[in-house]
N, C-alpha and C positions, 0 to 999 in steps of 0.2 A: 412810717407807722406800722406797728404790728397788725397782722391780718388774721382773722379767724373765720372759719366757715361753720355755721351751725346747721345741722340737719333738722329742718323745721317742719313739724307736722301741723302746727297751728294751735296745738293744745297748750295747757298751762305749763307743763314741764319744759317744752322747747322755748317758750317765751321767756321763762326764767333763765334758761341757758344763754339766751341772747343778752339779757340784761346783766348777768354775772360777768360775762366777757367784756361787755361795754365798760363796766366799772373797773376792769383791769386794763383799760386803755387800748383795747383792740378796735380796729376797724372791722366791724362784723358784717358778714353777708349771710343771709338766710337762704338755704337751698331746700326747696320743697319738691317732693316727688308726687306726681299724680299717678297712683297705682290703678290697675285695671279693675280690681274688686274691692276698692275702698281702703280704709285705714286713716284717711285724713280726719282731723278733728274739727275742721272749720271750712267755711266757704272761701273761695278765692278772694272775694271782695273783703272779707273779714281779715284774711291773712295780709292783704295789701294795706288795709287801714292800719293794722298794728305796726307793720314794718315801716310805713311812711311816718307814723308818729314817733317811732323809735329811731328814725333817720338811719335805717338799715336797708341795704339793697336786697330785694327779693328776686331770686332766680328760680324758675320752675323747669323741671325735667318731666316730660310727659311720656309715661310708660304705656299709655293706651295707644300709642302710634308706633308703627314699624320704623326702624328695625328693633327698637327696644322691646316692643310687645312680643315679637317672635322669640327673643332671647328669654324673656320672662316666662312665657308659656312652656318653654323647654324645661325650665327649673321646676315648674308646677308638675310636669309629667314625671320627672325623675329627680326628686329632691335628694341631695346627698346626705343631709343631716336629719331626715325623718320629718314627720308631720305631727300636728297637734290633734285636737278633738275632731276636727273636720278634715280638710285637705290642706291645712295651713302649714307651709314649710317655713316657719318663722326665722330660723337660723339662716337658711338659704336666702330668704328674702332680704334679711339684714346684710348679708354678705354681698348680695347683688347691689344694694343701695350704697353700701360703704365703698365698694370698688368704683362705682360711678362717681361718687363724691371725691375720691382720691384723684381720679382723672381730671375732674374739674378743678380741684385745688392746685394740682401740679401745673395745669395749664395757666392758671391765674396767679401763680406764685403766692399761694395762701399757706401760711405756716402751720396753723392749728386747725384740726377738725374735731368738732364737739357735737354731742347730742344731749337731749334732756332725759336720757335714760336714768331710771332709778333702780338700784339693786333690789332684786326680789319683787319687783312690781308685776312682771309677767313671767310665768313659769317656763315658757319655751325659749326665750331669748335673753332674759334679764336676770338669770341666776348667775352666780359667780363663775361656775364652770362653763356655762354657755357663753358668757362674755369673753372669757379667756379663749375658748375655741374659735369664736368669731374673729377675735383679734389676730390669732395665729393664722387663720385662713386668709385674711385680707393682707397681712404682711406689714401692717403699720398700727400705731396706737391711736385709739379714740379717747378723747378727753370727755369724761362724764362728770361735769362740775357739781351736780346735785348729790352724787355719792362718792366723790373723789377721795375723801378722807377714809373711806372704808375699803378702798381699792389700792392696788400697787401704784406707787408714784410713777407718773408718766415721764417720758423724755422731755416734754414741754416744761414740766415742773423742775426737773433736774437742770435744764438749761437756763432756768430763771425767767422764762417767758411768762410763766404763770406763778402767782403767789398762792401756794397750797393752803396757807392759813385763811385765805379768803374764800375757800371752797367749802363744800358742805358734806355732811355724813348722813344723808337721808336714805332710808331703806323701807321696803314693804309696800303694800298696796294702798295704804291710807294716803290722804292728800292734805292733812292738817298743816304739816310743816310747809308744804308748798303754798298753801293758801295764805299762811302768815307772811311768807316771803313776798307774795303777790301784793299784799297790803302795804308792806314796807316799800316796795318798788313802785307802788301805785299802778299795777298792771291789771288791765281788764282781760278776761279770758272767757272762752265759750264753755257752756255746760257740756260735759263729755257726752258724746253721742255718735251715731253711725257705727263705725267698726268695720271689721273685715268680713266680707261674705264667705271667705274661705274657712272661717272658724264656725260658721253656723250650719247646723245639721242639714236642713232641707236644701238650701242653696248649694252647699258643698257637694252633696250627692249629685245634684243636677250638673254642676260644673265638672265634676269628675267624669261623668258620662260624656258630656260634650267634648271634653279634652281628649278622651279615648277615641272618639269618632272624628277628631280633627275638624270640628265644626266651628271652633272659635277663631275668628280672624279679626283684623282691625275693623272690617266692615260690619261683622255680625256681633261684635262685642256689646253694643248697646242693647241687644235683644236678650242677653244672658241674664239680666237682672230685672226683667219686666215680665208680666203675663203668666199664663199657665202653659206648661211645656209638655209636648207629646212627641214620641218617635214612632211613626207608623210607616211600614213598608219602605224603609230607608229614607224617609223624609222627616226632617225636624220641623215641628209645627208649634207656633206660639200664638196663643189666643189672648188678645188684649183684655185688660180689666177696667178699661175706662177710656175717655176721650184722648187723654194725653198719650197713653200707650198706643192707641189706634193711630195717632199722628206719627209716632215713631215707625210703626209697622208699615204705614202707607208709603214710606220712602223707599221700600225695597222692591226688587224686580218681581218676585212672585208673592202675591198676597191677594186675599179676598177683602175687598173694601168694606168698611163699616156701613151699615144701613141703619135706619131708625130702629132702635132697641136691639141691634145686632152688632157685635164687636168685629173689628178687623182681625184677620188671621194671617200670619206669615207662614210661608212654606219655603224650605231650603231647595226644593226641586219643583219643576213644572208639573211633574206627575202627582205630587202631593196636593195639588190644588183641589182635587176631587174630595179628599178627606178634609181639607181645610174648610170646604163648603159645608160638610157635615158637622164639623166642630162649631162653625159659626151658628148653625141652626140650634144645636143642643145647648150652646152657651148664650143664646139670645134671651131676652127678658120673657119670662113666662114658660120657658122650657122646664121639663120635669127632672127631678133628681134621677129617676129611673133611666131617662135618656142619656144623661151624663155618665152614669155608671158603666155604660157599655164601653166607654173609652178609658175607664180607670186603669186598666191593665197596661195601657200605652203611656201613662203619665210618667214623666221623669222629673 
């Protein structure tokens, strides 16, 4: 039986790609990447439910763990193909993912690699030139069934593995055509949400600083997207904004534990615990804005 690998985010487009290839008699496998700073469209339980109902194997590659995390962080520090509005290296990120997908496909003798990408949907990585550049860089062809009729015929179509007439010519940022297809296929899908922290202004500035200081590791990664962040006297400090964040911080070696009406504070160094104690005081319930303003210049 023909085999296809679909790069599966969990969103509407990748779910449609799964169904389109199933209808062309492929044994489909969904490959989901857990990225360090978001981009998934769905929770893992939701992804699993869809693939189970669709009788599709779901495989997950976790980029939040080493050695993949170290490789990914190097890309963020020195992206080859530029960045978007934040520090998002969309082309480099796609290239990283597609290369890992090819390794997996080759290992498992999977003939076709496909995505739910739509031409013109995203400015950094889904314009025609960007797609061509990415395909050149990875050294193989990606099938994009939702926009295939607007793109060059792939080797899969030329070989007769894929019936081009049963593919689509969807383009742009709208989702009406995809939603109609979802109705036809009786596919349920999540409301778009989440997104990539690398694209967002405030988190991307903080992440850029932490990357430059080499403070992001597999262990500290969970801290990067919670709390209020400060850098004082060579110490990275994170102030919790609630009980859940305090619970995360309390797992680390250097921290000031939460008290009644006082948040936990993480410190990257033992020396920073003195300042951590001060931050806990000024961010406790009832502290004044004037007290907090003294630390404003250290905020990252």
